[in-house]
Every structure is written in structure tokens, then in C-alpha cells.
N, C-alpha and C positions, 0 to 999 in steps of 0.2 A: 843346502836349504832340507831339512826334512821333510818328507810329502805330509800331504794332510792325513792320510790313513797315522803313517806312523806317532806323528802326534795326537790323536786319537786313541790309538794304545796307550801312550805313555799317560796322560790324562788320565786315562781310565784307570791303568794300573796303578795311579799314585789316587784315585778317589777310593779303590777297594782294598783291603786289607786282606789278605789270605789270614784265613782262620790257623788258628796250631793246632787243626784236628788229630785225631788219636789216629796212633800207623805211623809204621817205619817210611823209609822214604829212599833209601837206598837198598842193593842187592845186598849189600852185606850187612846193614842193618835187620833185613827182613831175613837172612839167613842166620845169624846169632838170636832174634829176639823169636822167630818162629820155625826153628828149626824143623820139628815137626810138622809141621804144617807143610814146608818145602819137600822136605825128604816122604811125606805122604803124596804130592801133586808128583814128584818124577818118578814116583813107581805108577803113575796111570799111565806114562806116556807108553807108546809103542817104540821101544828101542830097539827094535829089529827092523823100522823101517831105516833106507839106506843112506834118507836125507836126516834124519837125526844122528849120523854120525860121530859127530862132534860132541854132542850132549851124554851119547854113550862115553865116549872117550873121557870124558870131563868126569862121569861117574864111577868109571872102571877107577880114576887118578883120584877117588874118593874129594874130589873138589868143589862141594857143595855149592859157591858162589859162582864158579868156572861153569858149572852146568846150569846154572841157572843163566849167564850172560849167553853160553850157545843156543837155549831156548828164544831169549828174545832176538838173538842173531837170526837166528832160522823164521821170524816169525815178520823180522823187517821187510817193508815192501812186499810181502807174501798177496796181500789184496787190495785189488782195484780202489781207487780213491772215490770212484764214481757208483760203488756200493749206495743204493739208497737209503737215506735216514729214515729209521723207526719214527712214528709220530702217536700220540696217541688219538680216536677218532674225535673228529671236531675241534681240535686245537687248532689255535692259529699262534704257534711262535713268534715271540718279539722281543724285542730289545730290553723294553718294559720288564717283561716275566724275566729275562734270563739274569738283569739286573737286579730284579728280586729274588731271586733263586741263594743270585749271590751273599745276600744278605740274611739268608735262611728262612725269608717271607715265601711259601707256597700258597697255590690255589688249587684246591683240587673239589670239584664239583659248586662251584661258584663261591667256592668258602675260603678267604685267606686267613694264616697266621702263621705268626713265628712262629718255628719248631726249636725249644730250647738246647742248649749246649751243657752236657756234661761239666765237671770240673776239669776233665782232662781237656776239655773241646771236642768232643764227637756229639752227633744230634741225636736226641731222642728218637730212635727211628720208632718206639712204641707209640708215637706224639699222638692222637684221636683228633685235636684240633679244635676250635673254642664250642664244638658242640657236643664233643666228647663221641664222633661217630665212630665206629670201627672201617665203616667204608674211607672214611679220612688217612686212617692211618696205613690200610692196605694200599692205597694209592700210593701212599709216600712210599712204599718197598716194592712200588713196581716199578721206578726209575723211567718212568714216560718223560718227564724233564729234563734228560739228559740229552734228547732230542732238540730240544729248546737251545740249551749249552750250546751244543754242537751248529745248530741252524746260526747263532748269533756269531760263534768263532767264524763260518764259513763267510757268513756276510760283511765281517768288518776285519778278520784277522786278527782282531784282539785275541792274544792265547790266555788271557785273565780269566777266560770262560774255559778253556781246557786245564788250566791251573782249578778251579772248582767242580770238575769233574773229576780231575784225580783226585781230590780231598774226598768226596766222596764216596767213590770205587774204595780208597784204602780205610774209611772212615766204616763201610757197610761192614764188609768182608770182616775186620777183625773185630767190629762192635757184634757181630751175630752169628757166633760159629755153629756147623752143623753138630745137631745131637742125633742124627737118624732115626727120628721118630716122627709118624704123624704130628704135625701142629696143625692147629689153629688160629695160630698170632699173625701177628704183623708184618716178622719178615720170611716165616719160612710155610705159612699154605701155599697149599697148590698153585693156586692161579696166578701169585707172585712170583713163586719159581718160576712158573714158566714166562710170564710178562715179561720179567725182565732180562729173559733174556736175547729177545729184538732186540733192546734197549741197550744189552751190553754187548751186543753182537755188533751195532750198529757203532759205539764210540772205538770199538778194538779194532776195528776193521780200517777205520776212518782215520786213526789219530797215529798210525806207526810211525808219521814220518814227523812228529811233532815232541819234541824233547819234553817238551813241558808236560805230557800225559809219562808220568817216570815210569821208570824201570821197577820198582817198588808195585804200584800202582797196576801194570799191565801181570806181574808175576799174583799178585792178588787175584784179579780175576781168573786168571788162568785157574791157579788151584782152587779155586770155589768149583769151578764147572764140575768137577766130576760129585763133587756133593748135590749138584743141583740136576744133577743125571740123575746119580742113585736114588734123589728122594723123590724125582718124577718117576721111574723103573718101578719103585716099591711103593709110593704109597700115592698114589694116582685115583681117580674118582674112577667108579664101574661106568658111568654111563655119562649120559648128557654135556652141555656143552664145556663141562670143565675138563673133561676128559680130552674133547677136542683142542683144546686150548695148551692140558697139560702135555699129548703128545706132540702137538707141535713145535711147543718149546724143547722137547726133546731130541725132535727131529734136528731143531736149529741148533743144537748142540754137538750132534752124531756130524752135522755135515760141513756146518763151519770149521772144527776142531778135528778131524779125523785121526789126526796124529795120536790123539787119546785113543788106548787100546780096546776097551769096549768099544767105541764109537761105531762099529758095526755091527755089534748086536743091539745097540740100543736103538741103533735104526731101522732093524728087523724086527727089534719087540715094538715100535712104534708103526710100524706098517702094519702087524698081525692084530694089535688093537683097534687102527683106527677105520683102516678099511671097513669093517664088518659093522663099524660105529655110526657111519653115513647112514645105512639103510635102518639101522634100530633106531635111531634119531630122530630121523627125520620121514614125515607121513609119505606116500604115496604121492599126493599131490605137490606136492614142495614144501609145506611147512616144518619148522622145527617142532619136535615136541614140545616146546616149554609153550609153544604158542604166541611168544610175547616178540612182536616186530624186531625191537631192539638187540633182543640176545640172540631171535634169529641171524643177525646181521652177526654177529660175534664169532656165532658158530658158524657162519659162511664164511668169513674171512681168515679162520682157524683152518678150514678145511681145504679152502683153497690155496694158501699158502703153503700148507703142508705137501698139497698134490705139486707144487712147481716146486717146492724142493727136493722132494724124490724125484721128480722128470728132470731134474739139473744134475740127478746122481748116475745118468743112462738108463734108471728104471722105468718098464712098464706103469702107467698108474691105469687101474682094469676101464674100461669102456662105463659098467657099472657107475662106478665112482665118480668118472664124469657127469656120467647122465645124471645122478643125484646131483650134485652143483649145479648144471643145468636149469633143474628143476626149481630148485631151491632159489636161483638169481629169479626165474619166470613167477616166481610168487611175489617176489619181491615187485617185478615190472607191473606185476597185473595188479596188486592193489594199492600202488601209489593213487595218492592223490592228485589232481590235477594239478597242483602247485609243486609239486615232484617230492612231498613230505610224507611215509608212510603212514601205516597203521600207529596209532597210538592205542594197544594195548595189551592189557595184563603189565607186568613192569615195564615198561617202553617209554622212550623219553620221545620228543615232537620232531624226530630224526630226519632229516632232509636227505634222501635218495637216489634223488635223481642223478647224479653225477657217479655214482659209484655203480648203477645199474647201464649208464651211458657206456661205461669202459668194459663192463662185463658183456653189455650188445655187440662190441668189435671182437672181444676175444673169442664169443661163441659163433659168431657171424650171426646174429639175431637182429633182423632190420625191421621186424616189427616192435621189440623193443624200444629199437630206435626212434622208431614214431610214437611210441606212447610217452615215451620221457621228453621228446623234442615238440610235445603236443601238435603234431602232425607235420611238424616242421621237414623233417627228414625220415628218410627209411620208408619202410612199406606197410601200408594197411593190416592188421592183424586180419585172417580169413574167418576168426570168432568174434559174436560181437561185443560189444565195448565191456558189457557186465559179464561175469564171471563169478561163478561157485567152483569154493574148494572144498569137496565132499567128506575129506579123512579130519580135516582141520573146523570144519561146520564155518566155512567162512565166505558170507554173501557179499558179493562188490556190484552196486549198480552205479554205473557210468555211463552219463548220457551221450556223450560222446570226445574224444580225443583233444579236445579245445583244453585250454587251460581255464576257462571259464565256463567249465560243464557242472551241473549239479553232479553231486555223489554221494552215493551212501552206504553202506559196512551195515552189518546184520548177524551178529553172534548164536549162530544156533548148532555152535560144537561144542565139543569136550570142555574141560576145565584146562587142562595144559597140567605139565610138572613142573611145579616149581616157580618160583615167581608168580602166583597165579592172584588174580582177581578173581572177586565172586560178582557175577555180571553176566551170565548167560543170558539171552534176550536184550542187550546192549546193543543199541544204534546209535550211531554218527551221523551228520547231516552235512552235507557241504552242498550251499547254492551261490550258482555264479562264480564258483572259484574260491565260495568265502566261507570259512567255517564256522559253522552257526552253534549246532547241536553237539558235545564233545563225550569223548570221555576223560577225566578229569586228571592220568596221567598216575604217575607212581611217588613222588617229593622225598619221601625218607625209608630206607631200611632201619631205621631207629626204631625199637618197639615200642607200641605205646598209642595213645589216640589219635594221634597223626597217621601213623602205619596204620592201623584199624578203620580209618574213617577211609582212605586213598586205595586199600585193595577191597571193601567190604562195597556192598552192594550201594549203600549213601553217596556215592560219589558218581553212581552211573545212570542211566535213563534205565531202570528197569522199573518194578513195581516190588515195595514194602510192605509186608502183610504185619497188621497189627504193630506196626514200625519197626518191623525185623528185617533184615538182610537176608539174603541165600546162604547155605550150607555148602559144603563140600558136592563134588559131584564127580563122576569119573575121570580120571587125567584122559583118557583117550575111549574111543568107541571100537568094541569087535567088529562092527560094519561101518563103510562110509555114508553118508548122506545118501539116500536115492534122491535124483530128480532126473528133468528132462530141457535138454538145448535143443531149441529149434532156430535156425537159419534159415533162411533164402539162397537158391541155386543162383551164380553169376547169370545163367543161360534164360534165364526166366521161367525155369518151370516150377513145380509144386515144391511149397516149403517141405525139409525134408529134418528129422531127428536122428540125436546120435546121442550118445553113452562114452561118456570116457570108460576107457577098462573098467576103472577101480569100481566103478558103479553097481556090479554084476548084473543080474537078468534085467533088462529094459522093461520087460514086460510086468515085473514083479514091481519096476519102479512106478509104471506109469498107474499103477495101484491106490500108493499112498507117497506121493513126491513131496519131499522136503523143500524141494526148490523147482520150478520155473525160470529160464530165461528164454524169450521168444521177442521177434522184431516189435511187439505191439507193448510187450508188458513185461516185468521183472518181479518174481513172486518166491515169496521164501514164510517159512511155518516152523516153528522150534515152541520148546516148550520144557517148564523146569517143573521136576516133579521129586526132586532129593531135600526140600524141606525147608524154613527157614529157623533161623537160630531163634531156641528158645521158643517155638511156636506148637502147642501139641494141637495134632489131629492131622488131619491131611489136606493139605494145598495143593494143587497143581496149578501153573499160571503157563497159558498156551497165550503166544503172540505170533497175530501174524503180519506181514508188511507185503502191502503190495504197491508198485509204480507202473502205472498205466497211462499210456500214450494222451486218451480222450480226457486226462484231469491232470493240471499242475500237482506236483508235488508228490508225497507221498500220502498213503493211506495206513492206519495203523488199526489191527483189529488185538483186542484185548480180552481172553477169556479166565475167569478166575475161577476153577471149581473147587468149591469147599464142602465141608461140612457143619460148618457152623457159621453166626456171623462174624464178622470178621471186619477193621476197618484199615483200609488199602490205601497205597501212597504211590501216585504215579510220580517220576522225577524227573525232568527235563534239566540238563546241564548245558549252561549256555559258554560261549568261548568268552573271555575276557574283555573282548573287545567290542562284543554286543552288548549296547542298552535295549532293558528289556522293560518292558510294561503291560498291563493286566489292563484293558479296556471290553468291555461288556463279556465277561466272562472267555476270552479271548488273550489267548499270551502271544504278545508281539515283542518282535525286535524293532526299535524303532529310530534306526538309524539313518542319514541322510547320504544320499549320493554312490549307497554300496545296495548290493543285493540283501532283502529281508526274509525273515520267515514269522508269520501268524500259524499257531497251533490252536486247532477248534475242537473243540470238543462235541463227538458227533451220539445223539443218543440222550435217555432220559438221567444218567450219572447228575446229581447233582455234588461238583467240587467244590471243597474251599479251598481257594486258591490264593498262594503267599510266596512273594519273591524274597528272598535269603540270600545275599549276598557279604563273603568275610566275615563268618559266624564262626565263634570259637565257644559260644556257650550260651545256652546249655548245651548244645552237642555242636560238634563242629559241622559247617556245612557250607556252600558256595564259594570254593576254593577250587583251583586249577595249578597246573604244575605240567609245565614245557619241558622239563628238564628236571634231575635229580638236583634236589636242595632249592628250586627256584618255587616259590610258592607266590601266586597273584588272586586277589580275589576275583571273585566270576559269580553272577547271576543263576540261581539255580529257582526254576520253579517245582514248591511241594502243593501238589493238589492230591488232597483227603478226602476220603466219601467214606462215609458207615456202606456196608453188604450185608444183607440177610443171609444170603446162601450165594450158590453160584450166580456168579454173572458176566455180562458182558458187556463190553464199552469200544468205543472207537474215537480215532483222533486223524483229523486230517491235517498232514506237515503239511502248508499253501504258503509258496514262496510268493512274500506279497507283504507290504506293510498296511493298507489298508485293504484287509478284508472282507469279501460281501458275507452278511447277516446268516445266508443260506448258499451252500452251494452241493454237498453232499448231504444226502439223510441215511441215518443206520437205522435197519428194522432188525428182531429175530425172532421168528416163524416157532409156532409150538411144538415142530419135529427137531427145533435144539439148529436150524439154517441161518446165519448169517449173512444179511445183507447189505450193501452198500448201493446206492442208487445216486447217479446224480440227476439234480433237479431239472423237472423238465422232461427227465428222459424214462420213457415206460418200463424198460428192461433193467433189472441190477448191473451195476458196471462188475459185480463179484458176487456170488453163491459159493458158501462154504460151509458144510458141517462141522462143528464145535465138537458134537460126540463121537467123532472117528475121522481117521484121516485119508477120508475118500478124497479123490479129485477134485478140486474146486472148480465150476461154472463162472470162466470169464470171460466177458465180452469182447 
């Protein structure tokens, strides 16, 4: 009697019919139909290696099919079956997905489509999906779905999934010949060239003992490797995370297939390019220069994999490189939200980072990271306060404590970043009791047009618009890090001490005009946007101060607009889509039962016209949230508009409460330009700060 697994395999093979895809199926077919391709590949092998003696003998005898079969015999059984399978970030391989792929139904960025086939049976590798998105076509050519098919085969033993892998490899190589020039198309752009290598390595090394992975597919994959390496070696980016991925791809080829004659030179070149690139790309505080948490992780993953690849060859990875990796992980650990998700900044998704950081904590022996990601369940409590500042990237993070229901806030007072930028300086996101309430709206799409403009623009962030217009550009990097002060208490009960990260420079100079202060009693941050607003004439500078103080719940925000003429200003407050929002007696409130809430109270005399917008497409896009690429969710935005006659200062109290008191704090501005916020019934201001200079604030 046949086993249940065998019956399942037979039924599956009956259900799915293999496509007659373009491409040869046997060694003889390949050698007769693509003789130049085969000869070129064999010419790239290092035939001086003793283990390739059989290949050399067949070449000497001018037996092309014999040489190819000798190559395949050489690779048979060469790789351990336990080699990990590559999988795309955040993917969940499933039988449903694998079966869909066998029907030419692919899903990328949450969008499914059937890829059409040509008359000869091959896929249209340039297909952009139903939204005509280049990202969809690029994803099709990265081959991450090979891991889904491989996992399905391993789970079921159904070799029909291997047959599909075989067809896809043969089809892709035959349909996309290398043209030895820099390209931006779907098949041969640098990122796709690099990312395919992880997935090709996975299938090639895992399927050596599986006859359904045909000799032709194996040879075509091998024959394409030198072209991939040549492209990565010749046409790579000069910097940023593209270079990281491209050199990692080159190193994968060089170390997985060292039989290729130039593999040693490729590895040396990748090391030469990538080792200094980490220092060039990554700020000394650990943030990757694009200042997007999502691509920070992409770069880090490739840097880390590259370091591991090099280490396996027996070479020492420089200490500076390893220390740079540790700083990058540290940035992820200390910017993590209480719920385990990372920052949603610039072109990012709402990525879950907890498991990745936990794994890194074991690798780097960092019990403080373990403590953070476990919300204090295991590990060792960090020596520094829960709140932290990253002075080069300009990121201030307040965290109440390390529990999962802590209040959390991040304030952007840094540079724009390089690539994948959003015009959102002085944006702040707020989490109350572990619940995200005020948010960055995400990235949604890379397709040019009004939706891309909205998500990259100030209009989708918690900032100020001037005359209805958002921010223009600013420097991608700052020449000098922000200055600041971190105060902590000694464990022995002694006097408070102050310390400065080395990157902050002269402590005495920093004390004169701090951009941030982290103290046991409060967290303070100050930043200014002074680079102009799109289409707005004249001078406008927006300065924002954010304070969290133990004497008052929530967060205090002071906004100062310095302008040379009357303006209309618009303050935006973007809410998470799970928040129900109302406006009551001038207060903007979330109105949800059984969960933490937030009330935004205006302090001072500003006469705000407040409207709530949700899911609006016309006359202007507003009120949307995107937790991941191509995912669009309606969400409330509070749009607060007021006319000003000249330079103006106003303030807000972000109070964790559903039913906020009518008066909790008062705001005032004296004739010398000092702004003050005072708790009701207190004789002394909680904070006094001069707005005409960056002098040290007076904080109670």
C-alpha cells in the first residue's frame, strides 16, 4: 500500500501540469542549442584545480557534453543538505503560496497577479503587475519565491515543486541574456543581480541529489554565475545599501563556487569595497545614512552576512567592521518600540525587529539588548536611562521604562538622510501605554504621482505646514553631531553625574546650547527647520521643543514660527488607524474604550480651526496610513489651521487621557522672548526657554 505522502505527491502531480517553458532540458540539448554559452562557462572554470581534472580531460578531448557531465558529477553531493534556505524578509512560506506560484500567480508587496507567458511558454519577466509598478517586476526577478517552493518540497516531498524551480531557472537564464552594460530594467539591475544569488545558492546547494532539478537547469545556473559576478564587479553602486547588497552578492558567488577562475579576485574586490563602506554609510551613532529603519535593516543584514561569509573563508574580519555592525544593532535595539516594532521613518514599513535583535544579542553577548527586547523578562538592565539620543542621525527616543506597556516617543531633529527621504523634520510619534497613537504615515508606494508625493511629503507627518505647503530639502548629513547632555545617577547613591558620547565633542560647548537633554526627571529635545517651504516666498523658520517631565503626564510641545510676513499655518496630527478621534471643546481626543487614549490640548491664545480628515482623496490626499508597501489604510488626521500676523509661538499638551481637564498647564511668552509652561497652581514654571537663541533651558 502506498504511503499517504506518496499518494499526496501523485495527486499533486496530476493536479498541476508542467509548463512547456522555453529552454533545453538535457545536457545534449543545451550543448547543441547554446554551444557558445556552454563554452564560455567552461572557459571560466579554474581547470588547474586537481578536483576538476575530469573536466579538463573532457575539454582536451573536445567533448563538450562530457565536460558538462563531469562538472555536474563534481558538484553532486558537494554541499551539505542542512544549508539554510534563503527567504524574503517577513515572508511566510506556505503550501498555498507554492501552489499559486506553480500556476504563475505571484504576490509581491501584497499584490497578486498572474504573469503572462509568451507563445514559446516562457514567463514575461518584465511584467509589472496590475498596478504597473516597477517594484513588482523587480521582485519577480529577485527569485525569493524559489525559497517558498523549496520549503514546500521539503515539507511534503512533492517533487512537483522542484520541477517548477527547474523550469523557472531554465526560463530565466535563456530569456535574459547578459549584455555587459549597466541596466535599470527588471532582470539585470544591480539589486536584482545581487539578491538572486542568495536564492540561487539555496536551490543549487539543496537540490544536488534531486533528479527533478535537471542537468540543464544546473548548467544554466552555473553558466550565468560569471555574468552575474561580472555585472556586480563592474557596474555596482558607489555607496549606500546598494553597494552593500551588490558586494554581498559577489561574495556569495565567490565563496559558494570557488571553482570559478576569478572567484578569488571577486572576493578580494568585494572586501576592498565593502569594508570601508560600512564606515562611510553608517553614522558613528549606528544609524545607516539613509535614516530609514527598514533599509537600515537591509544594509545590516547584508553587512552581517558578508562578514559571516568572509569569516568562513578563514579570513579575519577587521575589529572596526565588527564594531560597526554592533553599533547598527545597538541602534535597532534602543529605538525599538515597547511592542517590538522599529521606527517608521522615511521609506520604512512597520517592521517587527524584536526577534532579529534578540538573535543579535546572543551573537554579540549584549544582555542589555536582551533586556530591552524581552521587556525586562530576561537579560541585564541597561546602565543608561531607557531614553536615548543618537546625535549624528538626530533621533531622540523617550521611553518610560522597559516594560511592554510603556509610554514611548520619538522626535526627529536630524538631517534628511540620503535616498528614500521624507520631508518630515521635527516630526514626532507617540505611543501611550504600549499603544501607537500619533504615527508617521509610512511609505505606501514608489510609483511617482500624488500618492508618492503625499507619503514623502510633510502632509503625511506630524509637522507644520506654512501657507499650505510642506518642507523643502535639507542636508542629507550634518557636518557635526547634535550636542546634548545625558544625566544619570550613580548606583552608590552619590551625586548625579554627566557624561557625553565621544561624538558630541567638547562638553562645555554642548552645555551652552544643547539640542537634547536626558535626565532622570525629564527628557528634552529641540530642533529647527530653516530650509524653506515649497513655493513659499520669504523667510520662515520652525523651531519645535518637546519635553517629557515626571511632574506632568504626557508630552509638552512648543512650536515657534519665525516669519517675515503674515502666514497661514497648519499643524497636523496623524493618528493610528485603530484610533477613533473626536474634537471636543477645542481638544483633539482619541475615544476608544478599554485602551490607552491621548488628548491633544492647545496651550496659549492660538485660534485653531480644527477639522478631522480620514481617507480623503480629493481635493487633496489626506488621512491615510501605510504599515507596509502597497498597504493603504484610512486613518484620522487632525488638521489645525490658524492665521498668524508675524512671528508666533504656541504650545500643545499631549495628555494620556480620554477625559482631559479643561486646564492642566498654561503657556506664556514674555517680552524678552522667553517661553514658559507652568502647571496649574504651581508658582514656578516647569520650563523656561529663550526662543531667540539656543541657550540652556531652565527646567524645574
